[in-house]
C-alpha positions in Angstrom: -211.8 -40.6 -42.6 -210.0 -37.7 -41.0 -211.8 -35.2 -38.8 -211.9 -31.6 -39.9 -209.6 -29.6 -37.6 -211.4 -27.3 -35.2 -208.7 -24.6 -35.3 -208.9 -23.8 -39.1 -210.0 -20.3 -40.0 -212.2 -20.9 -43.0 -213.1 -17.2 -43.2 -209.9 -16.8 -45.2 -211.8 -18.4 -48.1 -214.6 -15.8 -48.0 -214.5 -13.6 -51.0 -212.5 -16.1 -53.1 -213.7 -16.4 -56.7 -214.3 -19.9 -58.2 -212.1 -19.7 -61.3 -212.1 -23.3 -62.6 -213.9 -26.6 -62.2 -212.2 -29.8 -63.5 -213.5 -33.3 -63.7 -211.5 -36.5 -64.2 -212.3 -40.2 -63.6 -211.7 -40.0 -59.9 -212.0 -36.4 -58.8 -213.9 -33.1 -59.0 -211.5 -30.2 -58.6 -212.6 -26.7 -57.6 -209.9 -24.0 -58.1 -210.3 -20.6 -56.5 -208.2 -17.4 -56.7 -205.7 -16.9 -53.9 -204.2 -20.4 -54.7 -207.1 -22.2 -52.9 -208.5 -25.5 -54.1 -210.8 -28.3 -53.1 -210.2 -31.7 -54.6 -213.2 -34.0 -54.1 -212.7 -37.8 -54.3 -216.1 -38.9 -52.8 -219.1 -36.7 -53.7 -220.4 -33.2 -53.4 -223.9 -31.8 -53.2 -224.7 -28.7 -55.3 -227.8 -26.9 -54.2 -229.4 -24.0 -56.1 -232.2 -21.9 -54.6 -235.6 -23.3 -55.6 -234.2 -26.5 -57.1 -233.6 -30.0 -56.0 -230.0 -30.6 -54.7 -227.7 -32.4 -57.2 -225.3 -35.0 -55.9 -222.2 -35.3 -57.9 -219.7 -38.2 -57.7 -216.7 -38.9 -60.1 -216.8 -39.5 -62.9 -219.2 -36.5 -63.7 -220.7 -36.4 -67.2 -222.7 -33.1 -66.8 -223.4 -30.7 -64.0 -225.1 -27.4 -63.3 -222.3 -26.6 -60.9 -220.5 -24.9 -63.8 -222.8 -21.9 -63.3 -220.7 -21.0 -60.2 -217.6 -20.2 -62.2 -216.8 -16.5 -61.5 -218.9 -16.4 -58.3 -217.4 -15.6 -54.9 -217.6 -17.6 -51.7 -219.7 -15.6 -49.3 -219.4 -18.0 -46.4 -217.3 -21.1 -45.7 -217.9 -23.5 -42.8 -217.3 -27.1 -41.7 -220.1 -29.3 -40.3 -220.3 -31.7 -37.4 -220.2 -34.5 -39.9 -216.8 -33.2 -41.4 -218.4 -31.8 -44.5 -217.2 -28.6 -46.0 -219.9 -26.0 -46.9 -219.2 -23.3 -49.4 -222.0 -20.7 -49.9 -222.1 -18.6 -53.0 -225.1 -16.5 -51.8 -228.1 -16.6 -54.2 -226.1 -18.7 -56.7 -226.2 -21.8 -54.5 -224.1 -23.9 -52.1 -221.5 -26.7 -52.5 -221.2 -29.3 -49.7 -218.2 -31.5 -50.0 -219.5 -34.6 -48.3 -217.3 -36.6 -45.9 -217.4 -40.3 -46.6 -218.7 -42.3 -43.6 -216.7 -45.3 -44.8 -213.3 -44.0 -43.6 -211.9 -43.1 -47.1 -210.3 -39.8 -47.9 -213.2 -37.6 -49.2 -211.6 -34.3 -50.1 -208.5 -32.1 -49.8 -208.8 -28.4 -49.0 -205.7 -26.4 -49.8 -205.4 -22.7 -48.9 -203.2 -20.3 -46.9 -200.1 -22.6 -47.4 -201.6 -25.7 -45.9 -203.6 -28.8 -47.0 -206.4 -30.4 -45.0 -207.5 -33.9 -45.8 -210.8 -35.2 -44.7 
């Protein structure tokens, strides 16, 4: 596993609209405006206010996360455990979970660079 770089300004993601969510056998892809994307290869946690968090790992067969399409990121942050948090306000939150096993967990691309964790 790679560590999340400390010098990355995630505020550049704030205000980005989630335009597309794609699922394949090995990945969950989140595509935002401004040519930003997150490709998840491990798992993500989708939390909606008042509901139990939903853990998603590829391959995904069904998911409530589709409700976030068209919503904007209100706050983006990394955690001490190298996870990526994307808050969509009252619509919920996505946490891209970093694998503790040393495997690549997700790829974040924005502002002309790609970060692999």
